[in-house]
C-alpha positions as CSV (number, residue, x, y, z in Angstrom):
1,X,116.9,19.9,76.5
2,X,117.3,22.8,78.9
3,X,119.9,23.1,81.6
4,X,117.6,22.3,84.4
5,X,116.5,18.9,82.5
6,X,120.4,18.0,82.4
7,X,121.1,19.3,85.8
8,X,118.5,16.9,87.4
9,X,119.5,14.2,85.2
10,X,123.2,14.7,86.8
11,X,121.2,14.4,89.9
12,X,119.8,11.2,89.1
13,X,122.3,9.2,87.4
14,X,125.9,11.3,88.7
15,X,126.9,11.2,84.9
16,X,129.6,14.2,84.8
17,X,128.5,14.8,80.9
18,X,125.1,16.4,82.0
19,X,126.5,18.7,84.2
20,X,129.9,19.6,81.6
21,X,126.5,20.2,79.4
22,X,124.8,22.2,81.7
23,X,128.3,24.2,82.0
24,X,128.4,25.1,78.5
25,X,125.0,25.8,78.3
26,X,124.8,28.6,80.8
27,X,128.5,29.8,80.1
28,X,127.2,30.8,76.6
29,X,123.3,31.5,77.1
30,X,123.9,35.2,76.9
31,X,126.0,35.1,73.8
32,X,123.3,35.9,71.7
33,X,123.0,39.6,72.9
34,X,125.8,40.2,70.7
35,X,123.8,40.0,67.6
36,X,121.2,42.5,68.2
37,X,122.5,45.9,66.9
38,X,123.7,48.0,70.2
39,X,121.0,50.1,70.0
40,X,118.4,47.9,69.4
41,X,116.9,47.8,72.9
42,X,117.5,51.1,73.8
43,X,114.4,52.3,72.3
44,X,112.5,50.4,74.9
45,X,112.3,51.7,78.7
46,X,112.4,48.0,80.3
47,X,115.8,47.7,78.5
48,X,117.3,50.9,80.0
49,X,119.8,48.8,81.9
50,X,120.6,46.5,78.9
51,X,119.4,43.4,77.1
52,X,119.6,41.0,79.6
53,X,120.9,37.1,79.5
54,X,117.4,35.8,80.8
55,X,114.4,38.1,79.6
56,X,111.6,35.8,80.7
57,X,110.2,34.1,83.5
58,X,109.7,30.9,81.4
59,X,113.3,30.3,81.4
60,X,114.4,32.1,84.4
61,X,113.7,29.8,87.6
62,X,114.9,26.6,85.2
63,X,118.7,28.9,84.3
64,X,118.5,29.7,88.1
65,X,118.0,25.9,89.6
66,X,120.8,24.7,86.8
67,X,123.2,27.0,88.3
68,X,122.5,26.1,91.7
69,X,123.2,22.4,91.2
70,X,125.8,23.4,89.2
71,X,127.2,25.6,91.5
72,X,126.8,22.9,94.3
73,X,128.2,19.9,92.5
74,X,131.2,21.5,90.6
75,X,134.1,23.9,90.6
76,X,133.6,26.7,88.8
77,X,136.5,29.7,88.3
78,X,135.5,32.8,89.5
79,X,135.2,33.8,85.9
80,X,132.7,31.6,85.5
81,X,130.7,32.2,88.2
82,X,131.1,36.0,87.5
83,X,129.1,35.7,84.1
84,X,126.6,33.0,85.2
85,X,125.6,35.2,88.1
86,X,125.8,38.1,86.1
87,X,123.1,36.8,84.0
88,X,120.9,35.7,86.9
89,X,121.3,39.4,88.3
90,X,120.2,41.0,85.0
91,X,117.4,38.3,84.4
92,X,116.2,38.9,87.9
93,X,116.5,42.6,87.8
94,X,114.9,42.7,84.4
95,X,111.9,40.8,86.1
96,X,111.1,43.6,88.5
97,X,111.3,46.3,86.2
98,X,109.0,44.5,83.8
99,X,106.4,43.4,86.4
100,X,103.2,41.7,86.2
101,X,101.1,41.9,89.5
102,X,98.5,40.1,91.1
103,X,97.0,36.8,91.8
104,X,98.2,34.9,88.3
105,X,100.2,31.7,87.2
106,X,102.9,34.1,85.7
107,X,103.8,35.3,88.9
108,X,104.0,32.5,90.6
109,X,107.1,31.8,88.1
110,X,108.2,35.1,88.9
111,X,108.5,34.5,92.6
112,X,109.6,31.3,92.1
113,X,112.9,32.4,89.8
114,X,113.6,35.5,92.3
115,X,113.4,33.4,95.5
116,X,115.8,30.9,93.3
117,X,118.0,33.8,92.5
118,X,118.2,35.1,95.7
119,X,119.0,31.5,97.2
120,X,121.7,30.5,94.5
121,X,123.4,34.3,94.5
122,X,123.5,35.1,98.3
123,X,126.2,37.8,97.8
124,X,124.3,39.9,95.3
125,X,124.1,43.2,96.3
126,X,120.0,43.1,94.8
127,X,119.7,40.0,96.7
128,X,117.6,41.3,99.5
129,X,115.2,43.4,96.8
130,X,114.8,40.1,94.5
131,X,113.8,38.3,98.0
132,X,111.2,40.8,98.9
133,X,109.6,41.3,95.7
134,X,109.6,37.3,95.1
135,X,108.1,37.1,98.8
136,X,105.8,39.9,98.1
137,X,104.3,38.2,94.6
138,X,104.0,34.4,96.6
139,X,102.2,36.7,99.3
140,X,99.8,38.0,96.6
141,X,99.7,34.2,94.7
142,X,99.1,31.7,97.6
143,X,95.4,30.3,97.6
144,X,94.4,33.7,95.6
145,X,94.0,32.7,92.2
146,X,91.2,33.4,90.2
147,X,90.5,32.2,86.7
148,X,92.1,35.3,85.0
149,X,93.8,33.0,81.9
150,X,92.1,29.9,82.0
151,X,90.0,31.0,78.8
152,X,93.5,31.6,76.6
153,X,94.0,27.3,78.0
154,X,90.6,26.5,76.0
């Protein structure tokens, strides 16, 4: 079960064990980065800022959604908030650096995540970049889809 599923279950049931699980998951999400050799990711230009905790658009929006609920419903320490918000910033900036443009469903996942990040972390220095990129992706996509990857689903 992913963090956003648990956050949604908390919203539906008010059972704090779901929120506790969300907090634990989000705080430890980036721990995997310590398993990589220090120079492993430096060979790729998309990792010039380091290995992000959230390196893809499929999990990014769900992570930010879970954080938004957690941060709204629970008291996080400043340290906890900083850990999670740093992971969000890493993910948002990576999504912008490693971008796909044009009318496609994957771009909508990127837009969703970037706009959610701008909402969930309103005081981050890169917020306006996340917001502008997310809005540009939306404009490119709303009512503009084609069959770009439909054959992959068959």
